[in-house]
N, CA, C and O atoms as a Tripos MOL2 file, in Angstrom:
@<TRIPOS>MOLECULE
protein
  284   283    71     0     0
PROTEIN
NO_CHARGES

@<TRIPOS>ATOM
      1 N          13.1920    5.7330 -153.1470 N.3       1 PHE1
      2 CA         12.4870    6.7500 -152.3840 C.3       1 PHE1
      3 C          12.0200    5.9020 -151.5080 C.2       1 PHE1
      4 O          10.9880    6.2340 -150.9250 O.2       1 PHE1
      5 N          12.5890    4.7080 -151.2080 N.am      2 CYS2
      6 CA         11.5260    3.7040 -150.3480 C.3       2 CYS2
      7 C          11.1610    4.1690 -148.9020 C.2       2 CYS2
      8 O          10.4270    3.6460 -148.0640 O.2       2 CYS2
      9 N          11.9830    5.4440 -148.8680 N.am      3 THR3
     10 CA         11.8950    6.1580 -147.2600 C.3       3 THR3
     11 C          10.2200    6.2650 -147.5750 C.2       3 THR3
     12 O           9.6570    5.2930 -147.0710 O.2       3 THR3
     13 N           9.3850    7.0730 -148.1880 N.am      4 ILE4
     14 CA          8.4780    7.7740 -148.0290 C.3       4 ILE4
     15 C           7.4620    6.3780 -147.8620 C.2       4 ILE4
     16 O           6.7680    6.3370 -146.8460 O.2       4 ILE4
     17 N           7.3790    5.3440 -148.7580 N.am      5 GLY5
     18 CA          6.8160    4.0230 -148.4910 C.3       5 GLY5
     19 C           7.3290    3.8260 -147.1370 C.2       5 GLY5
     20 O           6.3660    4.0800 -146.4150 O.2       5 GLY5
     21 N           8.3570    3.5010 -146.3780 N.am      6 GLN6
     22 CA          8.3190    2.7520 -144.9430 C.3       6 GLN6
     23 C           7.8630    3.9730 -144.1520 C.2       6 GLN6
     24 O           7.2680    3.6010 -143.1410 O.2       6 GLN6
     25 N           7.9240    5.1510 -144.2450 N.am      7 PHE7
     26 CA          7.2100    5.9340 -143.8110 C.3       7 PHE7
     27 C           5.2990    6.2870 -143.3220 C.2       7 PHE7
     28 O           4.6620    6.3890 -142.2730 O.2       7 PHE7
     29 N           5.0360    6.3620 -144.6780 N.am      8 LEU8
     30 CA          3.2920    6.3860 -144.5990 C.3       8 LEU8
     31 C           2.6540    4.4970 -144.3490 C.2       8 LEU8
     32 O           1.4610    4.3180 -144.1070 O.2       8 LEU8
     33 N           3.6210    3.2990 -144.4540 N.am      9 ARG9
     34 CA          2.5180    2.2850 -144.3190 C.3       9 ARG9
     35 C           3.8350    1.3660 -143.0210 C.2       9 ARG9
     36 O           3.4990    0.2320 -142.6760 O.2       9 ARG9
     37 N           5.1600    1.9190 -142.4450 N.am     10 GLY10
     38 CA          5.7370    1.2660 -141.8300 C.3      10 GLY10
     39 C           7.1580    0.2530 -142.6120 C.2      10 GLY10
     40 O           7.6720    0.6690 -143.6500 O.2      10 GLY10
     41 N           7.6390   -1.0390 -141.9610 N.am     11 THR11
     42 CA          8.4950   -1.8430 -142.0020 C.3      11 THR11
     43 C           8.0700   -3.3750 -142.1790 C.2      11 THR11
     44 O           6.9660   -3.5610 -142.6910 O.2      11 THR11
     45 N           8.5080   -4.0240 -141.9650 N.am     12 TYR12
     46 CA          7.8180   -5.5170 -141.9450 C.3      12 TYR12
     47 C           7.7400   -5.8250 -139.8700 C.2      12 TYR12
     48 O           7.2400   -6.7700 -139.2590 O.2      12 TYR12
     49 N           8.3040   -4.8480 -139.4540 N.am     13 LEU13
     50 CA          8.2320   -4.9200 -137.6040 C.3      13 LEU13
     51 C           6.9170   -4.5020 -137.7530 C.2      13 LEU13
     52 O           6.2550   -4.1450 -138.7280 O.2      13 LEU13
     53 N           6.6520   -4.6460 -136.3820 N.am     14 PRO14
     54 CA          5.2230   -4.1000 -135.9480 C.3      14 PRO14
     55 C           5.6300   -2.8200 -135.2290 C.2      14 PRO14
     56 O           6.7520   -2.3950 -134.9550 O.2      14 PRO14
     57 N           4.2110   -2.2340 -134.9550 N.am     15 ASN15
     58 CA          4.0020   -0.6950 -134.2350 C.3      15 ASN15
     59 C           5.4390    0.4480 -135.3980 C.2      15 ASN15
     60 O           5.9470    1.4160 -134.8320 O.2      15 ASN15
     61 N           5.7720    0.1940 -136.5640 N.am     16 SER16
     62 CA          6.7400    0.7070 -137.5100 C.3      16 SER16
     63 C           6.4630    2.1620 -138.1670 C.2      16 SER16
     64 O           7.3120    2.9690 -138.5460 O.2      16 SER16
     65 N           4.6340    2.3220 -138.2120 N.am     17 LEU17
     66 CA          4.2340    3.2840 -138.7620 C.3      17 LEU17
     67 C           5.1820    4.6320 -138.5950 C.2      17 LEU17
     68 O           5.7780    4.7560 -137.5250 O.2      17 LEU17
     69 N           5.2690    5.1740 -139.1390 N.am     18 GLY18
     70 CA          6.1810    6.3390 -139.4860 C.3      18 GLY18
     71 C           7.5770    6.3780 -139.2410 C.2      18 GLY18
     72 O           8.2130    7.2570 -138.6580 O.2      18 GLY18
     73 N           8.0170    5.2260 -139.8020 N.am     19 TYR19
     74 CA          9.6660    5.0540 -139.7320 C.3      19 TYR19
     75 C          10.2650    6.1020 -140.5290 C.2      19 TYR19
     76 O           9.6250    6.8220 -141.2950 O.2      19 TYR19
     77 N          11.8390    6.1850 -140.2750 N.am     20 HIS20
     78 CA         12.4060    7.2840 -140.5130 C.3      20 HIS20
     79 C          13.7010    6.5460 -140.5730 C.2      20 HIS20
     80 O          14.4350    6.3730 -139.6000 O.2      20 HIS20
     81 N          13.9970    5.9950 -142.1530 N.am     21 ASN21
     82 CA         15.1770    5.5890 -142.2670 C.3      21 ASN21
     83 C          16.5460    6.6900 -142.2060 C.2      21 ASN21
     84 O          16.9380    7.4120 -143.1230 O.2      21 ASN21
     85 N          17.0440    6.5750 -141.0000 N.am     22 LEU22
     86 CA         18.2060    7.5740 -140.9670 C.3      22 LEU22
     87 C          19.3020    7.9580 -141.7750 C.2      22 LEU22
     88 O          19.8080    9.0790 -141.7070 O.2      22 LEU22
     89 N          19.7900    6.8160 -142.7460 N.am     23 GLU23
     90 CA         20.3120    7.0260 -144.1970 C.3      23 GLU23
     91 C          19.9550    7.7700 -145.2160 C.2      23 GLU23
     92 O          20.7720    8.2810 -145.9810 O.2      23 GLU23
     93 N          18.0460    7.9600 -145.3640 N.am     24 SER24
     94 CA         17.6410    8.5590 -146.1780 C.3      24 SER24
     95 C          18.2600    9.7020 -146.5100 C.2      24 SER24
     96 O          19.0750   10.1640 -145.7120 O.2      24 SER24
     97 N          18.0090   10.3430 -147.6860 N.am     25 ILE25
     98 CA         18.6580   11.7040 -148.2460 C.3      25 ILE25
     99 C          17.8510   12.4960 -147.6460 C.2      25 ILE25
    100 O          18.5470   13.4710 -147.3610 O.2      25 ILE25
    101 N          16.2810   12.7650 -147.0950 N.am     26 PHE26
    102 CA         15.8100   13.4500 -146.7610 C.3      26 PHE26
    103 C          14.5000   12.8720 -145.4490 C.2      26 PHE26
    104 O          14.2270   11.7170 -145.1240 O.2      26 PHE26
    105 N          14.1130   13.7370 -145.1120 N.am     27 ASP27
    106 CA         13.2800   13.6230 -143.6890 C.3      27 ASP27
    107 C          11.6280   13.3070 -144.3190 C.2      27 ASP27
    108 O          10.9410   14.2880 -144.6030 O.2      27 ASP27
    109 N          11.1030   12.0160 -144.4970 N.am     28 PRO28
    110 CA          9.4960   12.2050 -144.7790 C.3      28 PRO28
    111 C           9.0920   12.8890 -144.1960 C.2      28 PRO28
    112 O           8.4190   13.7130 -144.8140 O.2      28 PRO28
    113 N           9.1670   13.0750 -142.7210 N.am     29 ASN29
    114 CA          7.9960   13.6520 -141.8760 C.3      29 ASN29
    115 C           7.7540   15.0100 -142.0270 C.2      29 ASN29
    116 O           6.7060   15.5890 -141.7420 O.2      29 ASN29
    117 N           8.9950   15.6020 -142.5920 N.am     30 LYS30
    118 CA          8.8150   17.0720 -143.2850 C.3      30 LYS30
    119 C           8.1570   17.5660 -144.5250 C.2      30 LYS30
    120 O           8.3610   18.6500 -145.0700 O.2      30 LYS30
    121 N           7.2130   16.4770 -144.9550 N.am     31 LEU31
    122 CA          6.2070   16.6060 -146.1740 C.3      31 LEU31
    123 C           4.5970   16.3570 -145.7270 C.2      31 LEU31
    124 O           3.9860   15.8770 -144.7720 O.2      31 LEU31
    125 N           4.3590   16.8610 -146.7620 N.am     32 GLU32
    126 CA          2.7190   16.2130 -146.5690 C.3      32 GLU32
    127 C           2.1270   15.3170 -147.6650 C.2      32 GLU32
    128 O           2.7450   15.3030 -148.7300 O.2      32 GLU32
    129 N           1.1980   14.6870 -147.5770 N.am     33 TYR33
    130 CA          0.9840   13.6250 -148.2060 C.3      33 TYR33
    131 C          -0.6760   13.6120 -148.2850 C.2      33 TYR33
    132 O          -1.5310   13.3560 -147.4370 O.2      33 TYR33
    133 N          -0.7580   14.0370 -149.8030 N.am     34 VAL34
    134 CA         -2.5710   13.6550 -149.9470 C.3      34 VAL34
    135 C          -2.5160   13.1420 -151.1980 C.2      34 VAL34
    136 O          -1.6990   13.6080 -151.9930 O.2      34 VAL34
    137 N          -3.4580   12.0050 -151.6050 N.am     35 TRP35
    138 CA         -4.1380   11.2400 -152.7400 C.3      35 TRP35
    139 C          -5.3590   12.0390 -152.8580 C.2      35 TRP35
    140 O          -6.2040   12.4900 -152.0840 O.2      35 TRP35
    141 N          -5.0500   12.0490 -154.6000 N.am     36 GLU36
    142 CA         -5.8270   12.5060 -155.5490 C.3      36 GLU36
    143 C          -6.4340   11.7040 -156.3570 C.2      36 GLU36
    144 O          -5.9800   10.5600 -156.3840 O.2      36 GLU36
    145 N          -7.8020   12.0650 -157.3950 N.am     37 GLU37
    146 CA         -7.8840   10.8350 -158.0890 C.3      37 GLU37
    147 C          -7.9670   11.5580 -159.5720 C.2      37 GLU37
    148 O          -8.4590   12.6140 -159.9710 O.2      37 GLU37
    149 N          -7.2070   10.4110 -160.2280 N.am     38 ASP38
    150 CA         -7.2710   10.8740 -161.8010 C.3      38 ASP38
    151 C          -8.4490   11.0670 -162.7420 C.2      38 ASP38
    152 O          -9.6170   11.2380 -162.3950 O.2      38 ASP38
    153 N          -8.0380   11.0220 -163.8190 N.am     39 CYS39
    154 CA         -8.9910   10.3680 -164.6120 C.3      39 CYS39
    155 C          -9.9140    9.4850 -164.7770 C.2      39 CYS39
    156 O         -11.0850    9.3940 -165.1440 O.2      39 CYS39
    157 N          -8.9150    8.7580 -164.3440 N.am     40 TYR40
    158 CA         -9.4200    7.0380 -164.5710 C.3      40 TYR40
    159 C          -9.9180    6.8460 -163.0810 C.2      40 TYR40
    160 O         -10.2660    5.6850 -162.8640 O.2      40 TYR40
    161 N         -10.0320    7.6630 -162.0520 N.am     41 LYS41
    162 CA        -10.7550    7.3780 -160.3390 C.3      41 LYS41
    163 C          -9.8770    6.5890 -159.7860 C.2      41 LYS41
    164 O         -10.1530    5.7400 -158.9380 O.2      41 LYS41
    165 N          -8.6130    6.8560 -160.2950 N.am     42 ARG42
    166 CA         -7.4330    5.9960 -159.2730 C.3      42 ARG42
    167 C          -6.9900    7.0300 -158.3140 C.2      42 ARG42
    168 O          -7.2870    8.2060 -158.5250 O.2      42 ARG42
    169 N          -6.4140    6.7420 -157.4450 N.am     43 LEU43
    170 CA         -5.7870    7.5730 -156.3620 C.3      43 LEU43
    171 C          -4.3160    7.3250 -156.4010 C.2      43 LEU43
    172 O          -3.5870    6.3600 -156.1700 O.2      43 LEU43
    173 N          -4.0900    9.1030 -156.9450 N.am     44 ILE44
    174 CA         -2.3030    9.1840 -157.1640 C.3      44 ILE44
    175 C          -1.8200    9.6750 -155.6400 C.2      44 ILE44
    176 O          -2.3700   10.6530 -155.1350 O.2      44 ILE44
    177 N          -1.0560    9.1500 -155.1250 N.am     45 PRO45
    178 CA          0.1170   10.3230 -154.1990 C.3      45 PRO45
    179 C           0.6930   11.2890 -154.6990 C.2      45 PRO45
    180 O           1.2150   11.4730 -155.7980 O.2      45 PRO45
    181 N           0.5270   12.0500 -153.5920 N.am     46 TYR46
    182 CA          1.6550   13.3410 -154.0520 C.3      46 TYR46
    183 C           2.0910   13.7140 -152.8010 C.2      46 TYR46
    184 O           1.4700   13.5390 -151.7520 O.2      46 TYR46
    185 N           3.4410   14.3630 -152.9630 N.am     47 ALA47
    186 CA          3.8750   15.0040 -151.3990 C.3      47 ALA47
    187 C           3.9170   16.3980 -151.9520 C.2      47 ALA47
    188 O           3.9990   16.7910 -153.1160 O.2      47 ALA47
    189 N           3.8300   17.1130 -150.6840 N.am     48 ILE48
    190 CA          3.4700   18.4970 -150.5030 C.3      48 ILE48
    191 C           4.8140   18.8950 -149.6960 C.2      48 ILE48
    192 O           5.2000   18.4250 -148.6250 O.2      48 ILE48
    193 N           5.5430   20.0810 -150.6550 N.am     49 CYS49
    194 CA          6.7300   20.7450 -149.6470 C.3      49 CYS49
    195 C           7.1470   21.9980 -150.1330 C.2      49 CYS49
    196 O           7.6110   22.1820 -151.2580 O.2      49 CYS49
    197 N           6.9160   23.1510 -148.9750 N.am     50 ASN50
    198 CA          6.8010   24.6070 -149.2310 C.3      50 ASN50
    199 C           5.4160   24.8830 -150.3700 C.2      50 ASN50
    200 O           5.2900   25.7560 -151.2280 O.2      50 ASN50
    201 N           4.8070   24.1500 -150.1100 N.am     51 GLY51
    202 CA          3.4400   24.7240 -151.0630 C.3      51 GLY51
    203 C           3.5570   24.2040 -152.7430 C.2      51 GLY51
    204 O           2.8940   24.6410 -153.6840 O.2      51 GLY51
    205 N           4.7040   23.0460 -152.7790 N.am     52 LYS52
    206 CA          4.8980   22.9100 -154.3730 C.3      52 LYS52
    207 C           4.4750   21.5080 -153.9640 C.2      52 LYS52
    208 O           4.9700   20.9650 -152.9760 O.2      52 LYS52
    209 N           3.3820   20.8140 -154.8700 N.am     53 LYS53
    210 CA          3.1680   19.6920 -155.0980 C.3      53 LYS53
    211 C           3.7490   18.6440 -155.8340 C.2      53 LYS53
    212 O           3.7350   18.7700 -157.0590 O.2      53 LYS53
    213 N           4.3380   17.4800 -155.2710 N.am     54 VAL54
    214 CA          4.8800   16.8120 -156.9270 C.3      54 VAL54
    215 C           4.3410   15.3890 -156.3590 C.2      54 VAL54
    216 O           4.0410   15.0400 -155.2180 O.2      54 VAL54
    217 N           4.3350   14.7040 -157.6070 N.am     55 LYS55
    218 CA          3.4830   13.5010 -157.9860 C.3      55 LYS55
    219 C           4.9000   12.1930 -157.7760 C.2      55 LYS55
    220 O           6.0020   12.0250 -158.2990 O.2      55 LYS55
    221 N           4.0760   11.4830 -156.7120 N.am     56 ILE56
    222 CA          4.9500   10.3330 -155.9590 C.3      56 ILE56
    223 C           5.0100    9.4440 -157.4110 C.2      56 ILE56
    224 O           3.9850    9.8010 -157.9920 O.2      56 ILE56
    225 N           5.5650    8.6670 -158.0960 N.am     57 ASN57
    226 CA          5.6360    7.6740 -159.0600 C.3      57 ASN57
    227 C           5.6090    6.3290 -158.7320 C.2      57 ASN57
    228 O           5.0890    5.3730 -159.3070 O.2      57 ASN57
    229 N           6.4220    6.4340 -157.4510 N.am     58 ASN58
    230 CA          6.5750    4.6330 -156.8270 C.3      58 ASN58
    231 C           6.6200    4.6550 -155.4120 C.2      58 ASN58
    232 O           7.2130    5.4200 -154.6510 O.2      58 ASN58
    233 N           6.0100    3.8460 -155.2310 N.am     59 LEU59
    234 CA          6.3150    3.8980 -153.5190 C.3      59 LEU59
    235 C           6.9320    2.2000 -153.1340 C.2      59 LEU59
    236 O           6.6550    1.1860 -153.7750 O.2      59 LEU59
    237 N           7.5920    2.2690 -152.2250 N.am     60 HIS60
    238 CA          8.3130    1.2800 -152.0210 C.3      60 HIS60
    239 C           7.3110    0.5740 -150.6410 C.2      60 HIS60
    240 O           7.2210    1.3130 -149.6610 O.2      60 HIS60
    241 N           6.7550   -0.4760 -150.5780 N.am     61 ILE61
    242 CA          5.7090   -0.4540 -149.4000 C.3      61 ILE61
    243 C           6.3700   -1.8010 -148.7540 C.2      61 ILE61
    244 O           6.0690   -2.9480 -149.0860 O.2      61 ILE61
    245 N           7.3360   -1.4300 -147.7610 N.am     62 HIS62
    246 CA          8.0560   -2.4690 -147.3650 C.3      62 HIS62
    247 C           7.5930   -3.3900 -146.4170 C.2      62 HIS62
    248 O           8.1150   -4.4790 -146.1780 O.2      62 HIS62
    249 N           6.2620   -2.7610 -145.7070 N.am     63 SER63
    250 CA          5.3600   -3.9010 -144.9810 C.3      63 SER63
    251 C           4.9780   -5.2520 -145.4870 C.2      63 SER63
    252 O           4.8060   -6.3530 -144.9630 O.2      63 SER63
    253 N           4.8680   -4.4940 -147.3830 N.am     64 LYS64
    254 CA          3.7010   -5.3570 -147.8380 C.3      64 LYS64
    255 C           2.3600   -5.6570 -147.4050 C.2      64 LYS64
    256 O           1.8250   -6.7610 -147.5070 O.2      64 LYS64
    257 N           1.9410   -4.8100 -147.0080 N.am     65 GLN65
    258 CA          0.5060   -4.1290 -146.7150 C.3      65 GLN65
    259 C          -0.2810   -3.3760 -147.8850 C.2      65 GLN65
    260 O          -0.7500   -2.2510 -147.7150 O.2      65 GLN65
    261 N          -0.3700   -3.9590 -148.8740 N.am     66 LEU66
    262 CA         -0.3430   -3.4290 -149.9960 C.3      66 LEU66
    263 C          -2.3160   -2.8100 -150.3840 C.2      66 LEU66
    264 O          -2.9180   -1.9560 -151.0350 O.2      66 LEU66
    265 N          -2.5460   -3.8180 -149.5640 N.am     67 LYS67
    266 CA         -4.5870   -3.1680 -149.3920 C.3      67 LYS67
    267 C          -4.6220   -1.4050 -149.5840 C.2      67 LYS67
    268 O          -5.2450   -0.8350 -150.4800 O.2      67 LYS67
    269 N          -3.9570   -0.8520 -148.7220 N.am     68 ASN68
    270 CA         -4.3260    0.4380 -148.3530 C.3      68 ASN68
    271 C          -3.7340    0.9690 -149.9870 C.2      68 ASN68
    272 O          -4.5020    1.7110 -150.6000 O.2      68 ASN68
    273 N          -2.7260    0.6860 -150.5010 N.am     69 PHE69
    274 CA         -2.6550    1.6940 -151.4030 C.3      69 PHE69
    275 C          -2.8210    1.1020 -153.0500 C.2      69 PHE69
    276 O          -2.3150    1.5770 -154.0670 O.2      69 PHE69
    277 N          -3.6620   -0.0330 -152.9140 N.am     70 LYS70
    278 CA         -4.2770   -0.0360 -154.1230 C.3      70 LYS70
    279 C          -5.6310    1.0480 -155.2570 C.2      70 LYS70
    280 O          -6.7290    1.4230 -154.8460 O.2      70 LYS70
    281 N          -5.2970    1.1940 -156.0700 N.am     71 SER71
    282 CA         -6.3630    2.4390 -156.7850 C.3      71 SER71
    283 C          -7.2360    1.2420 -157.3990 C.2      71 SER71
    284 O          -8.2320    1.4890 -158.0780 O.2      71 SER71
@<TRIPOS>BOND
     1     1     2 1
     2     2     3 1
     3     3     4 2
     4     3     5 am
     5     5     6 1
     6     6     7 1
     7     7     8 2
     8     7     9 am
     9     9    10 1
    10    10    11 1
    11    11    12 2
    12    11    13 am
    13    13    14 1
    14    14    15 1
    15    15    16 2
    16    15    17 am
    17    17    18 1
    18    18    19 1
    19    19    20 2
    20    19    21 am
    21    21    22 1
    22    22    23 1
    23    23    24 2
    24    23    25 am
    25    25    26 1
    26    26    27 1
    27    27    28 2
    28    27    29 am
    29    29    30 1
    30    30    31 1
    31    31    32 2
    32    31    33 am
    33    33    34 1
    34    34    35 1
    35    35    36 2
    36    35    37 am
    37    37    38 1
    38    38    39 1
    39    39    40 2
    40    39    41 am
    41    41    42 1
    42    42    43 1
    43    43    44 2
    44    43    45 am
    45    45    46 1
    46    46    47 1
    47    47    48 2
    48    47    49 am
    49    49    50 1
    50    50    51 1
    51    51    52 2
    52    51    53 am
    53    53    54 1
    54    54    55 1
    55    55    56 2
    56    55    57 am
    57    57    58 1
    58    58    59 1
    59    59    60 2
    60    59    61 am
    61    61    62 1
    62    62    63 1
    63    63    64 2
    64    63    65 am
    65    65    66 1
    66    66    67 1
    67    67    68 2
    68    67    69 am
    69    69    70 1
    70    70    71 1
    71    71    72 2
    72    71    73 am
    73    73    74 1
    74    74    75 1
    75    75    76 2
    76    75    77 am
    77    77    78 1
    78    78    79 1
    79    79    80 2
    80    79    81 am
    81    81    82 1
    82    82    83 1
    83    83    84 2
    84    83    85 am
    85    85    86 1
    86    86    87 1
    87    87    88 2
    88    87    89 am
    89    89    90 1
    90    90    91 1
    91    91    92 2
    92    91    93 am
    93    93    94 1
    94    94    95 1
    95    95    96 2
    96    95    97 am
    97    97    98 1
    98    98    99 1
    99    99   100 2
   100    99   101 am
   101   101   102 1
   102   102   103 1
   103   103   104 2
   104   103   105 am
   105   105   106 1
   106   106   107 1
   107   107   108 2
   108   107   109 am
   109   109   110 1
   110   110   111 1
   111   111   112 2
   112   111   113 am
   113   113   114 1
   114   114   115 1
   115   115   116 2
   116   115   117 am
   117   117   118 1
   118   118   119 1
   119   119   120 2
   120   119   121 am
   121   121   122 1
   122   122   123 1
   123   123   124 2
   124   123   125 am
   125   125   126 1
   126   126   127 1
   127   127   128 2
   128   127   129 am
   129   129   130 1
   130   130   131 1
   131   131   132 2
   132   131   133 am
   133   133   134 1
   134   134   135 1
   135   135   136 2
   136   135   137 am
   137   137   138 1
   138   138   139 1
   139   139   140 2
   140   139   141 am
   141   141   142 1
   142   142   143 1
   143   143   144 2
   144   143   145 am
   145   145   146 1
   146   146   147 1
   147   147   148 2
   148   147   149 am
   149   149   150 1
   150   150   151 1
   151   151   152 2
   152   151   153 am
   153   153   154 1
   154   154   155 1
   155   155   156 2
   156   155   157 am
   157   157   158 1
   158   158   159 1
   159   159   160 2
   160   159   161 am
   161   161   162 1
   162   162   163 1
   163   163   164 2
   164   163   165 am
   165   165   166 1
   166   166   167 1
   167   167   168 2
   168   167   169 am
   169   169   170 1
   170   170   171 1
   171   171   172 2
   172   171   173 am
   173   173   174 1
   174   174   175 1
   175   175   176 2
   176   175   177 am
   177   177   178 1
   178   178   179 1
   179   179   180 2
   180   179   181 am
   181   181   182 1
   182   182   183 1
   183   183   184 2
   184   183   185 am
   185   185   186 1
   186   186   187 1
   187   187   188 2
   188   187   189 am
   189   189   190 1
   190   190   191 1
   191   191   192 2
   192   191   193 am
   193   193   194 1
   194   194   195 1
   195   195   196 2
   196   195   197 am
   197   197   198 1
   198   198   199 1
   199   199   200 2
   200   199   201 am
   201   201   202 1
   202   202   203 1
   203   203   204 2
   204   203   205 am
   205   205   206 1
   206   206   207 1
   207   207   208 2
   208   207   209 am
   209   209   210 1
   210   210   211 1
   211   211   212 2
   212   211   213 am
   213   213   214 1
   214   214   215 1
   215   215   216 2
   216   215   217 am
   217   217   218 1
   218   218   219 1
   219   219   220 2
   220   219   221 am
   221   221   222 1
   222   222   223 1
   223   223   224 2
   224   223   225 am
   225   225   226 1
   226   226   227 1
   227   227   228 2
   228   227   229 am
   229   229   230 1
   230   230   231 1
   231   231   232 2
   232   231   233 am
   233   233   234 1
   234   234   235 1
   235   235   236 2
   236   235   237 am
   237   237   238 1
   238   238   239 1
   239   239   240 2
   240   239   241 am
   241   241   242 1
   242   242   243 1
   243   243   244 2
   244   243   245 am
   245   245   246 1
   246   246   247 1
   247   247   248 2
   248   247   249 am
   249   249   250 1
   250   250   251 1
   251   251   252 2
   252   251   253 am
   253   253   254 1
   254   254   255 1
   255   255   256 2
   256   255   257 am
   257   257   258 1
   258   258   259 1
   259   259   260 2
   260   259   261 am
   261   261   262 1
   262   262   263 1
   263   263   264 2
   264   263   265 am
   265   265   266 1
   266   266   267 1
   267   267   268 2
   268   267   269 am
   269   269   270 1
   270   270   271 1
   271   271   272 2
   272   271   273 am
   273   273   274 1
   274   274   275 1
   275   275   276 2
   276   275   277 am
   277   277   278 1
   278   278   279 1
   279   279   280 2
   280   279   281 am
   281   281   282 1
   282   282   283 1
   283   283   284 2
@<TRIPOS>SUBSTRUCTURE
     1 PHE1         2 RESIDUE 1 A PHE
     2 CYS2         6 RESIDUE 1 A CYS
     3 THR3        10 RESIDUE 1 A THR
     4 ILE4        14 RESIDUE 1 A ILE
     5 GLY5        18 RESIDUE 1 A GLY
     6 GLN6        22 RESIDUE 1 A GLN
     7 PHE7        26 RESIDUE 1 A PHE
     8 LEU8        30 RESIDUE 1 A LEU
     9 ARG9        34 RESIDUE 1 A ARG
    10 GLY10       38 RESIDUE 1 A GLY
    11 THR11       42 RESIDUE 1 A THR
    12 TYR12       46 RESIDUE 1 A TYR
    13 LEU13       50 RESIDUE 1 A LEU
    14 PRO14       54 RESIDUE 1 A PRO
    15 ASN15       58 RESIDUE 1 A ASN
    16 SER16       62 RESIDUE 1 A SER
    17 LEU17       66 RESIDUE 1 A LEU
    18 GLY18       70 RESIDUE 1 A GLY
    19 TYR19       74 RESIDUE 1 A TYR
    20 HIS20       78 RESIDUE 1 A HIS
    21 ASN21       82 RESIDUE 1 A ASN
    22 LEU22       86 RESIDUE 1 A LEU
    23 GLU23       90 RESIDUE 1 A GLU
    24 SER24       94 RESIDUE 1 A SER
    25 ILE25       98 RESIDUE 1 A ILE
    26 PHE26      102 RESIDUE 1 A PHE
    27 ASP27      106 RESIDUE 1 A ASP
    28 PRO28      110 RESIDUE 1 A PRO
    29 ASN29      114 RESIDUE 1 A ASN
    30 LYS30      118 RESIDUE 1 A LYS
    31 LEU31      122 RESIDUE 1 A LEU
    32 GLU32      126 RESIDUE 1 A GLU
    33 TYR33      130 RESIDUE 1 A TYR
    34 VAL34      134 RESIDUE 1 A VAL
    35 TRP35      138 RESIDUE 1 A TRP
    36 GLU36      142 RESIDUE 1 A GLU
    37 GLU37      146 RESIDUE 1 A GLU
    38 ASP38      150 RESIDUE 1 A ASP
    39 CYS39      154 RESIDUE 1 A CYS
    40 TYR40      158 RESIDUE 1 A TYR
    41 LYS41      162 RESIDUE 1 A LYS
    42 ARG42      166 RESIDUE 1 A ARG
    43 LEU43      170 RESIDUE 1 A LEU
    44 ILE44      174 RESIDUE 1 A ILE
    45 PRO45      178 RESIDUE 1 A PRO
    46 TYR46      182 RESIDUE 1 A TYR
    47 ALA47      186 RESIDUE 1 A ALA
    48 ILE48      190 RESIDUE 1 A ILE
    49 CYS49      194 RESIDUE 1 A CYS
    50 ASN50      198 RESIDUE 1 A ASN
    51 GLY51      202 RESIDUE 1 A GLY
    52 LYS52      206 RESIDUE 1 A LYS
    53 LYS53      210 RESIDUE 1 A LYS
    54 VAL54      214 RESIDUE 1 A VAL
    55 LYS55      218 RESIDUE 1 A LYS
    56 ILE56      222 RESIDUE 1 A ILE
    57 ASN57      226 RESIDUE 1 A ASN
    58 ASN58      230 RESIDUE 1 A ASN
    59 LEU59      234 RESIDUE 1 A LEU
    60 HIS60      238 RESIDUE 1 A HIS
    61 ILE61      242 RESIDUE 1 A ILE
    62 HIS62      246 RESIDUE 1 A HIS
    63 SER63      250 RESIDUE 1 A SER
    64 LYS64      254 RESIDUE 1 A LYS
    65 GLN65      258 RESIDUE 1 A GLN
    66 LEU66      262 RESIDUE 1 A LEU
    67 LYS67      266 RESIDUE 1 A LYS
    68 ASN68      270 RESIDUE 1 A ASN
    69 PHE69      274 RESIDUE 1 A PHE
    70 LYS70      278 RESIDUE 1 A LYS
    71 SER71      282 RESIDUE 1 A SER
């Protein structure tokens, strides 16, 4: 699911936020994303699709701008 990480933070190219890899099996733009705090005060990402919230267990941050995703 590197598609979600590329969509949320872009690729190594400038101005690539919202990037959608056309070879992906889904369009990340069709999901809503939220971060919720867990019992350890870490921010955990979730995707919401058709009203169902699904935990995102792994994000591939292609841009390597990890600061925005640290918990």
